[in-house]
Gaussian input, Z-matrix of N, CA and C with variables (Angstrom, degrees):
# hf/3-21g

backbone

0 1
 N
 C     1     B1
 C     2     B2     1     A1
 N     3     B3     2     A2     1     D1
 C     4     B4     3     A3     2     D2
 C     5     B5     4     A4     3     D3
 N     6     B6     5     A5     4     D4
 C     7     B7     6     A6     5     D5
 C     8     B8     7     A7     6     D6
 N     9     B9     8     A8     7     D7
 C    10    B10     9     A9     8     D8
 C    11    B11    10    A10     9     D9
 N    12    B12    11    A11    10    D10
 C    13    B13    12    A12    11    D11
 C    14    B14    13    A13    12    D12
 N    15    B15    14    A14    13    D13
 C    16    B16    15    A15    14    D14
 C    17    B17    16    A16    15    D15
 N    18    B18    17    A17    16    D16
 C    19    B19    18    A18    17    D17
 C    20    B20    19    A19    18    D18
 N    21    B21    20    A20    19    D19
 C    22    B22    21    A21    20    D20
 C    23    B23    22    A22    21    D21
 N    24    B24    23    A23    22    D22
 C    25    B25    24    A24    23    D23
 C    26    B26    25    A25    24    D24
 N    27    B27    26    A26    25    D25
 C    28    B28    27    A27    26    D26
 C    29    B29    28    A28    27    D27
 N    30    B30    29    A29    28    D28
 C    31    B31    30    A30    29    D29
 C    32    B32    31    A31    30    D30
 N    33    B33    32    A32    31    D31
 C    34    B34    33    A33    32    D32
 C    35    B35    34    A34    33    D33
 N    36    B36    35    A35    34    D34
 C    37    B37    36    A36    35    D35
 C    38    B38    37    A37    36    D36
 N    39    B39    38    A38    37    D37
 C    40    B40    39    A39    38    D38
 C    41    B41    40    A40    39    D39
 N    42    B42    41    A41    40    D40
 C    43    B43    42    A42    41    D41
 C    44    B44    43    A43    42    D42
 N    45    B45    44    A44    43    D43
 C    46    B46    45    A45    44    D44
 C    47    B47    46    A46    45    D45
 N    48    B48    47    A47    46    D46
 C    49    B49    48    A48    47    D47
 C    50    B50    49    A49    48    D48
 N    51    B51    50    A50    49    D49
 C    52    B52    51    A51    50    D50
 C    53    B53    52    A52    51    D51
 N    54    B54    53    A53    52    D52
 C    55    B55    54    A54    53    D53
 C    56    B56    55    A55    54    D54
 N    57    B57    56    A56    55    D55
 C    58    B58    57    A57    56    D56
 C    59    B59    58    A58    57    D57
 N    60    B60    59    A59    58    D58
 C    61    B61    60    A60    59    D59
 C    62    B62    61    A61    60    D60
 N    63    B63    62    A62    61    D61
 C    64    B64    63    A63    62    D62
 C    65    B65    64    A64    63    D63
 N    66    B66    65    A65    64    D64
 C    67    B67    66    A66    65    D65
 C    68    B68    67    A67    66    D66
 N    69    B69    68    A68    67    D67
 C    70    B70    69    A69    68    D68
 C    71    B71    70    A70    69    D69
 N    72    B72    71    A71    70    D70
 C    73    B73    72    A72    71    D71
 C    74    B74    73    A73    72    D72
 N    75    B75    74    A74    73    D73
 C    76    B76    75    A75    74    D74
 C    77    B77    76    A76    75    D75
 N    78    B78    77    A77    76    D76
 C    79    B79    78    A78    77    D77
 C    80    B80    79    A79    78    D78
 N    81    B81    80    A80    79    D79
 C    82    B82    81    A81    80    D80
 C    83    B83    82    A82    81    D81
 N    84    B84    83    A83    82    D82
 C    85    B85    84    A84    83    D83
 C    86    B86    85    A85    84    D84
 N    87    B87    86    A86    85    D85
 C    88    B88    87    A87    86    D86
 C    89    B89    88    A88    87    D87
 N    90    B90    89    A89    88    D88
 C    91    B91    90    A90    89    D89
 C    92    B92    91    A91    90    D90
 N    93    B93    92    A92    91    D91
 C    94    B94    93    A93    92    D92
 C    95    B95    94    A94    93    D93
 N    96    B96    95    A95    94    D94
 C    97    B97    96    A96    95    D95
 C    98    B98    97    A97    96    D96
 N    99    B99    98    A98    97    D97
 C   100   B100    99    A99    98    D98
 C   101   B101   100   A100    99    D99
 N   102   B102   101   A101   100   D100
 C   103   B103   102   A102   101   D101
 C   104   B104   103   A103   102   D102
 N   105   B105   104   A104   103   D103
 C   106   B106   105   A105   104   D104
 C   107   B107   106   A106   105   D105
 N   108   B108   107   A107   106   D106
 C   109   B109   108   A108   107   D107
 C   110   B110   109   A109   108   D108
 N   111   B111   110   A110   109   D109
 C   112   B112   111   A111   110   D110
 C   113   B113   112   A112   111   D111
 N   114   B114   113   A113   112   D112
 C   115   B115   114   A114   113   D113
 C   116   B116   115   A115   114   D114
 N   117   B117   116   A116   115   D115
 C   118   B118   117   A117   116   D116
 C   119   B119   118   A118   117   D117
 N   120   B120   119   A119   118   D118
 C   121   B121   120   A120   119   D119
 C   122   B122   121   A121   120   D120
 N   123   B123   122   A122   121   D121
 C   124   B124   123   A123   122   D122
 C   125   B125   124   A124   123   D123
 N   126   B126   125   A125   124   D124
 C   127   B127   126   A126   125   D125
 C   128   B128   127   A127   126   D126
 N   129   B129   128   A128   127   D127
 C   130   B130   129   A129   128   D128
 C   131   B131   130   A130   129   D129
 N   132   B132   131   A131   130   D130
 C   133   B133   132   A132   131   D131
 C   134   B134   133   A133   132   D132
 N   135   B135   134   A134   133   D133
 C   136   B136   135   A135   134   D134
 C   137   B137   136   A136   135   D135
 N   138   B138   137   A137   136   D136
 C   139   B139   138   A138   137   D137
 C   140   B140   139   A139   138   D138
 N   141   B141   140   A140   139   D139
 C   142   B142   141   A141   140   D140
 C   143   B143   142   A142   141   D141
 N   144   B144   143   A143   142   D142
 C   145   B145   144   A144   143   D143
 C   146   B146   145   A145   144   D144
 N   147   B147   146   A146   145   D145
 C   148   B148   147   A147   146   D146
 C   149   B149   148   A148   147   D147
 N   150   B150   149   A149   148   D148
 C   151   B151   150   A150   149   D149
 C   152   B152   151   A151   150   D150
 N   153   B153   152   A152   151   D151
 C   154   B154   153   A153   152   D152
 C   155   B155   154   A154   153   D153
 N   156   B156   155   A155   154   D154
 C   157   B157   156   A156   155   D155
 C   158   B158   157   A157   156   D156
 N   159   B159   158   A158   157   D157
 C   160   B160   159   A159   158   D158
 C   161   B161   160   A160   159   D159
 N   162   B162   161   A161   160   D160
 C   163   B163   162   A162   161   D161
 C   164   B164   163   A163   162   D162
 N   165   B165   164   A164   163   D163
 C   166   B166   165   A165   164   D164
 C   167   B167   166   A166   165   D165
 N   168   B168   167   A167   166   D166
 C   169   B169   168   A168   167   D167
 C   170   B170   169   A169   168   D168
 N   171   B171   170   A170   169   D169
 C   172   B172   171   A171   170   D170
 C   173   B173   172   A172   171   D171
 N   174   B174   173   A173   172   D172
 C   175   B175   174   A174   173   D173
 C   176   B176   175   A175   174   D174
 N   177   B177   176   A176   175   D175
 C   178   B178   177   A177   176   D176
 C   179   B179   178   A178   177   D177
 N   180   B180   179   A179   178   D178
 C   181   B181   180   A180   179   D179
 C   182   B182   181   A181   180   D180
 N   183   B183   182   A182   181   D181
 C   184   B184   183   A183   182   D182
 C   185   B185   184   A184   183   D183
 N   186   B186   185   A185   184   D184
 C   187   B187   186   A186   185   D185
 C   188   B188   187   A187   186   D186
 N   189   B189   188   A188   187   D187
 C   190   B190   189   A189   188   D188
 C   191   B191   190   A190   189   D189
 N   192   B192   191   A191   190   D190
 C   193   B193   192   A192   191   D191
 C   194   B194   193   A193   192   D192
 N   195   B195   194   A194   193   D193
 C   196   B196   195   A195   194   D194
 C   197   B197   196   A196   195   D195
 N   198   B198   197   A197   196   D196
 C   199   B199   198   A198   197   D197
 C   200   B200   199   A199   198   D198
 N   201   B201   200   A200   199   D199
 C   202   B202   201   A201   200   D200
 C   203   B203   202   A202   201   D201
 N   204   B204   203   A203   202   D202
 C   205   B205   204   A204   203   D203
 C   206   B206   205   A205   204   D204
 N   207   B207   206   A206   205   D205
 C   208   B208   207   A207   206   D206
 C   209   B209   208   A208   207   D207
 N   210   B210   209   A209   208   D208
 C   211   B211   210   A210   209   D209
 C   212   B212   211   A211   210   D210
 N   213   B213   212   A212   211   D211
 C   214   B214   213   A213   212   D212
 C   215   B215   214   A214   213   D213
 N   216   B216   215   A215   214   D214
 C   217   B217   216   A216   215   D215
 C   218   B218   217   A217   216   D216
 N   219   B219   218   A218   217   D217
 C   220   B220   219   A219   218   D218
 C   221   B221   220   A220   219   D219
 N   222   B222   221   A221   220   D220
 C   223   B223   222   A222   221   D221
 C   224   B224   223   A223   222   D222
 N   225   B225   224   A224   223   D223
 C   226   B226   225   A225   224   D224
 C   227   B227   226   A226   225   D225
 N   228   B228   227   A227   226   D226
 C   229   B229   228   A228   227   D227
 C   230   B230   229   A229   228   D228
 N   231   B231   230   A230   229   D229
 C   232   B232   231   A231   230   D230
 C   233   B233   232   A232   231   D231
 N   234   B234   233   A233   232   D232
 C   235   B235   234   A234   233   D233
 C   236   B236   235   A235   234   D234
 N   237   B237   236   A236   235   D235
 C   238   B238   237   A237   236   D236
 C   239   B239   238   A238   237   D237
 N   240   B240   239   A239   238   D238
 C   241   B241   240   A240   239   D239
 C   242   B242   241   A241   240   D240

   B1=1.4483
   B2=1.5288
   B3=1.2548
   B4=1.4567
   B5=1.5186
   B6=1.3471
   B7=1.4593
   B8=1.5197
   B9=1.3101
   B10=1.4559
   B11=1.5224
   B12=1.3246
   B13=1.4621
   B14=1.5143
   B15=1.3090
   B16=1.4600
   B17=1.5222
   B18=1.3260
   B19=1.4600
   B20=1.5141
   B21=1.3315
   B22=1.4619
   B23=1.5231
   B24=1.3356
   B25=1.4647
   B26=1.5267
   B27=1.3329
   B28=1.4654
   B29=1.5326
   B30=1.3362
   B31=1.4702
   B32=1.5213
   B33=1.2988
   B34=1.4637
   B35=1.5248
   B36=1.3227
   B37=1.4640
   B38=1.5253
   B39=1.3175
   B40=1.4761
   B41=1.5283
   B42=1.3262
   B43=1.4642
   B44=1.5293
   B45=1.3134
   B46=1.4706
   B47=1.5278
   B48=1.3240
   B49=1.4624
   B50=1.5243
   B51=1.3220
   B52=1.4674
   B53=1.5186
   B54=1.3192
   B55=1.4684
   B56=1.5243
   B57=1.3113
   B58=1.4652
   B59=1.5301
   B60=1.3355
   B61=1.4569
   B62=1.5255
   B63=1.3330
   B64=1.4671
   B65=1.5244
   B66=1.3325
   B67=1.4598
   B68=1.5295
   B69=1.3381
   B70=1.4627
   B71=1.5187
   B72=1.3243
   B73=1.4741
   B74=1.5352
   B75=1.3124
   B76=1.4635
   B77=1.5302
   B78=1.3169
   B79=1.4637
   B80=1.5370
   B81=1.3228
   B82=1.4596
   B83=1.5259
   B84=1.3252
   B85=1.4675
   B86=1.5191
   B87=1.3054
   B88=1.4704
   B89=1.5189
   B90=1.3317
   B91=1.4666
   B92=1.5251
   B93=1.3306
   B94=1.4606
   B95=1.5250
   B96=1.3210
   B97=1.4635
   B98=1.5326
   B99=1.3107
   B100=1.4641
   B101=1.5271
   B102=1.3144
   B103=1.4749
   B104=1.5311
   B105=1.3252
   B106=1.4689
   B107=1.5321
   B108=1.3198
   B109=1.4620
   B110=1.5181
   B111=1.3265
   B112=1.4627
   B113=1.5221
   B114=1.3351
   B115=1.4620
   B116=1.5262
   B117=1.3242
   B118=1.4599
   B119=1.5312
   B120=1.3076
   B121=1.4601
   B122=1.5236
   B123=1.3230
   B124=1.4585
   B125=1.5256
   B126=1.3321
   B127=1.4643
   B128=1.5231
   B129=1.3308
   B130=1.4653
   B131=1.5295
   B132=1.3037
   B133=1.4616
   B134=1.5244
   B135=1.3293
   B136=1.4540
   B137=1.5182
   B138=1.3088
   B139=1.4522
   B140=1.5155
   B141=1.3113
   B142=1.4571
   B143=1.5176
   B144=1.3166
   B145=1.4559
   B146=1.5146
   B147=1.2863
   B148=1.4491
   B149=1.5258
   B150=1.3026
   B151=1.4511
   B152=1.5208
   B153=1.3029
   B154=1.4534
   B155=1.5175
   B156=1.3038
   B157=1.4524
   B158=1.5268
   B159=1.3215
   B160=1.4601
   B161=1.5233
   B162=1.2945
   B163=1.4656
   B164=1.5140
   B165=1.3003
   B166=1.4579
   B167=1.5176
   B168=1.3039
   B169=1.4568
   B170=1.5195
   B171=1.3195
   B172=1.4509
   B173=1.5172
   B174=1.2886
   B175=1.4483
   B176=1.5204
   B177=1.2956
   B178=1.4596
   B179=1.5193
   B180=1.2826
   B181=1.4479
   B182=1.5264
   B183=1.3260
   B184=1.4520
   B185=1.5119
   B186=1.3135
   B187=1.4790
   B188=1.5233
   B189=1.3247
   B190=1.4467
   B191=1.5237
   B192=1.3160
   B193=1.4703
   B194=1.5157
   B195=1.3116
   B196=1.4666
   B197=1.5308
   B198=1.3187
   B199=1.4557
   B200=1.5329
   B201=1.3161
   B202=1.4600
   B203=1.5299
   B204=1.3343
   B205=1.4624
   B206=1.5274
   B207=1.3097
   B208=1.4635
   B209=1.5202
   B210=1.3352
   B211=1.4565
   B212=1.5285
   B213=1.3379
   B214=1.4678
   B215=1.5263
   B216=1.3073
   B217=1.4618
   B218=1.5192
   B219=1.3257
   B220=1.4575
   B221=1.5278
   B222=1.3172
   B223=1.4612
   B224=1.5318
   B225=1.3289
   B226=1.4636
   B227=1.5091
   B228=1.3113
   B229=1.4572
   B230=1.5056
   B231=1.2750
   B232=1.4706
   B233=1.5233
   B234=1.3199
   B235=1.4710
   B236=1.5304
   B237=1.3242
   B238=1.4705
   B239=1.5222
   B240=1.3063
   B241=1.4727
   B242=1.4392
   A1=108.79
   A2=116.69
   A3=122.36
   A4=108.67
   A5=114.86
   A6=120.84
   A7=108.86
   A8=115.76
   A9=120.58
   A10=108.59
   A11=115.53
   A12=121.56
   A13=109.42
   A14=116.46
   A15=121.35
   A16=107.00
   A17=116.41
   A18=122.37
   A19=108.07
   A20=116.12
   A21=120.27
   A22=109.66
   A23=115.72
   A24=120.69
   A25=112.38
   A26=116.90
   A27=119.77
   A28=111.77
   A29=116.85
   A30=120.43
   A31=109.63
   A32=116.10
   A33=120.95
   A34=111.08
   A35=116.51
   A36=120.14
   A37=111.59
   A38=115.82
   A39=119.09
   A40=110.94
   A41=116.86
   A42=120.65
   A43=110.81
   A44=116.24
   A45=119.22
   A46=110.93
   A47=117.34
   A48=121.37
   A49=111.04
   A50=116.77
   A51=120.58
   A52=110.36
   A53=116.40
   A54=120.19
   A55=110.40
   A56=117.13
   A57=120.48
   A58=110.41
   A59=116.77
   A60=121.24
   A61=111.56
   A62=115.98
   A63=120.79
   A64=113.36
   A65=115.41
   A66=120.42
   A67=110.62
   A68=113.94
   A69=122.76
   A70=107.72
   A71=117.70
   A72=118.82
   A73=111.79
   A74=114.63
   A75=122.02
   A76=110.51
   A77=116.70
   A78=122.74
   A79=110.74
   A80=117.01
   A81=121.60
   A82=110.57
   A83=117.22
   A84=121.26
   A85=110.23
   A86=117.25
   A87=121.29
   A88=110.93
   A89=117.65
   A90=120.76
   A91=111.89
   A92=117.63
   A93=120.53
   A94=111.02
   A95=116.46
   A96=120.49
   A97=110.46
   A98=116.85
   A99=120.08
   A100=111.25
   A101=117.05
   A102=120.00
   A103=110.36
   A104=116.41
   A105=120.66
   A106=110.42
   A107=116.50
   A108=120.52
   A109=112.68
   A110=116.97
   A111=120.31
   A112=111.25
   A113=117.10
   A114=120.14
   A115=110.38
   A116=116.88
   A117=121.31
   A118=111.32
   A119=117.11
   A120=121.16
   A121=110.49
   A122=115.94
   A123=120.84
   A124=113.42
   A125=117.33
   A126=118.24
   A127=109.79
   A128=116.68
   A129=119.50
   A130=111.06
   A131=114.77
   A132=120.41
   A133=109.46
   A134=115.25
   A135=119.48
   A136=108.82
   A137=114.65
   A138=119.53
   A139=108.45
   A140=114.86
   A141=119.49
   A142=108.93
   A143=114.99
   A144=119.06
   A145=109.59
   A146=115.80
   A147=121.13
   A148=107.44
   A149=115.69
   A150=120.35
   A151=109.60
   A152=114.96
   A153=119.95
   A154=108.28
   A155=115.50
   A156=120.37
   A157=107.84
   A158=116.66
   A159=118.60
   A160=111.78
   A161=115.71
   A162=122.35
   A163=108.14
   A164=115.52
   A165=118.94
   A166=107.27
   A167=115.82
   A168=119.23
   A169=111.07
   A170=115.25
   A171=118.64
   A172=112.23
   A173=115.63
   A174=122.78
   A175=107.36
   A176=116.57
   A177=119.49
   A178=110.99
   A179=113.70
   A180=119.58
   A181=110.10
   A182=115.92
   A183=121.23
   A184=113.77
   A185=117.81
   A186=121.28
   A187=108.42
   A188=116.67
   A189=121.72
   A190=107.80
   A191=116.82
   A192=119.57
   A193=112.49
   A194=117.18
   A195=119.95
   A196=111.44
   A197=117.72
   A198=121.62
   A199=107.69
   A200=116.13
   A201=122.51
   A202=111.05
   A203=117.54
   A204=120.21
   A205=110.87
   A206=116.19
   A207=119.92
   A208=111.21
   A209=115.58
   A210=120.04
   A211=110.56
   A212=117.62
   A213=121.23
   A214=111.10
   A215=116.36
   A216=119.66
   A217=110.80
   A218=117.79
   A219=120.85
   A220=110.83
   A221=116.11
   A222=119.77
   A223=110.97
   A224=116.34
   A225=120.85
   A226=112.34
   A227=117.39
   A228=120.79
   A229=109.98
   A230=116.77
   A231=121.65
   A232=112.20
   A233=118.19
   A234=120.96
   A235=113.30
   A236=117.75
   A237=121.27
   A238=111.99
   A239=117.98
   A240=120.05
   A241=111.38
   D1=140.35
   D2=-179.16
   D3=-101.92
   D4=134.01
   D5=177.20
   D6=-149.39
   D7=165.68
   D8=179.59
   D9=-112.17
   D10=130.88
   D11=178.39
   D12=-127.47
   D13=148.29
   D14=171.03
   D15=-97.86
   D16=116.21
   D17=-177.76
   D18=-115.71
   D19=138.17
   D20=176.55
   D21=-56.86
   D22=144.56
   D23=-178.68
   D24=-56.60
   D25=-42.55
   D26=-178.34
   D27=-65.89
   D28=-35.20
   D29=177.79
   D30=-69.18
   D31=-42.40
   D32=178.72
   D33=-60.87
   D34=-47.06
   D35=-179.91
   D36=-63.97
   D37=-39.41
   D38=178.84
   D39=-65.02
   D40=-42.42
   D41=178.92
   D42=-64.32
   D43=-40.81
   D44=177.97
   D45=-65.08
   D46=-40.13
   D47=178.96
   D48=-64.33
   D49=-40.92
   D50=178.47
   D51=-65.84
   D52=-41.83
   D53=178.83
   D54=-61.45
   D55=-42.28
   D56=179.94
   D57=-67.94
   D58=-42.61
   D59=-178.73
   D60=-62.75
   D61=-41.00
   D62=-178.47
   D63=-89.05
   D64=-3.13
   D65=-176.67
   D66=53.90
   D67=46.87
   D68=-177.21
   D69=-122.09
   D70=146.92
   D71=177.16
   D72=-60.14
   D73=143.37
   D74=179.99
   D75=-54.56
   D76=-43.20
   D77=-179.28
   D78=-57.76
   D79=-40.34
   D80=-179.34
   D81=-66.75
   D82=-42.92
   D83=178.69
   D84=-61.49
   D85=-45.32
   D86=179.92
   D87=-62.91
   D88=-46.06
   D89=179.89
   D90=-62.60
   D91=-42.64
   D92=179.39
   D93=-66.30
   D94=-39.73
   D95=178.64
   D96=-64.82
   D97=-41.42
   D98=178.41
   D99=-65.72
   D100=-42.04
   D101=177.31
   D102=-59.03
   D103=-48.83
   D104=-178.64
   D105=-63.48
   D106=-43.09
   D107=-179.92
   D108=-65.88
   D109=-41.28
   D110=179.41
   D111=-66.95
   D112=-35.45
   D113=176.23
   D114=-62.09
   D115=-41.07
   D116=179.82
   D117=-68.25
   D118=-38.64
   D119=-179.68
   D120=-69.20
   D121=-36.42
   D122=-174.13
   D123=-73.08
   D124=-37.55
   D125=-177.65
   D126=-94.51
   D127=141.42
   D128=-179.00
   D129=-68.67
   D130=152.69
   D131=179.03
   D132=-67.01
   D133=140.37
   D134=178.46
   D135=-72.49
   D136=133.96
   D137=177.61
   D138=-118.78
   D139=128.54
   D140=177.68
   D141=-89.57
   D142=142.06
   D143=176.30
   D144=-66.05
   D145=140.86
   D146=178.19
   D147=-86.72
   D148=125.78
   D149=-179.54
   D150=-122.83
   D151=140.18
   D152=173.16
   D153=-115.02
   D154=146.57
   D155=178.68
   D156=-105.89
   D157=123.86
   D158=179.60
   D159=-70.96
   D160=148.70
   D161=177.48
   D162=-124.73
   D163=138.77
   D164=173.53
   D165=-79.12
   D166=112.12
   D167=-178.56
   D168=-95.49
   D169=-25.71
   D170=178.48
   D171=67.76
   D172=177.19
   D173=179.31
   D174=-132.64
   D175=133.83
   D176=-178.79
   D177=-58.63
   D178=146.91
   D179=-179.63
   D180=-60.14
   D181=137.26
   D182=-178.81
   D183=90.40
   D184=-5.48
   D185=178.15
   D186=-100.74
   D187=147.38
   D188=-177.42
   D189=-133.48
   D190=132.46
   D191=-178.79
   D192=-92.10
   D193=4.13
   D194=178.85
   D195=-70.00
   D196=-30.02
   D197=179.24
   D198=-121.08
   D199=94.01
   D200=-174.99
   D201=-61.94
   D202=-41.59
   D203=-178.63
   D204=-59.63
   D205=-43.46
   D206=179.54
   D207=-65.77
   D208=-41.31
   D209=179.23
   D210=-62.23
   D211=-46.01
   D212=178.42
   D213=-62.62
   D214=-40.37
   D215=179.13
   D216=-62.28
   D217=-38.42
   D218=179.81
   D219=-70.72
   D220=-39.20
   D221=-177.01
   D222=-74.32
   D223=-48.01
   D224=-174.48
   D225=-87.05
   D226=-22.28
   D227=-174.59
   D228=95.63
   D229=152.94
   D230=-176.31
   D231=-65.55
   D232=-30.19
   D233=-175.50
   D234=-86.49
   D235=9.59
   D236=-175.33
   D237=-69.57
   D238=-22.35
   D239=-176.54
   D240=-95.35

């Protein structure tokens, strides 16, 4: 089928360069590029699940997490507020 498209100059030059490099007709390069591009547009991007790995951080000896205010006061100092 014949149709008219407006293609950016840089895309046109790149397609022509690829056609010359591969010794392939320009029409074939354009059709293959469109097929590949449409396949990418049609399928959603793969998303990897974000995973975090827990680390044992421990608590310094003599510190207690039962009283958060006291723990913060010891870590930050009494004058922090």
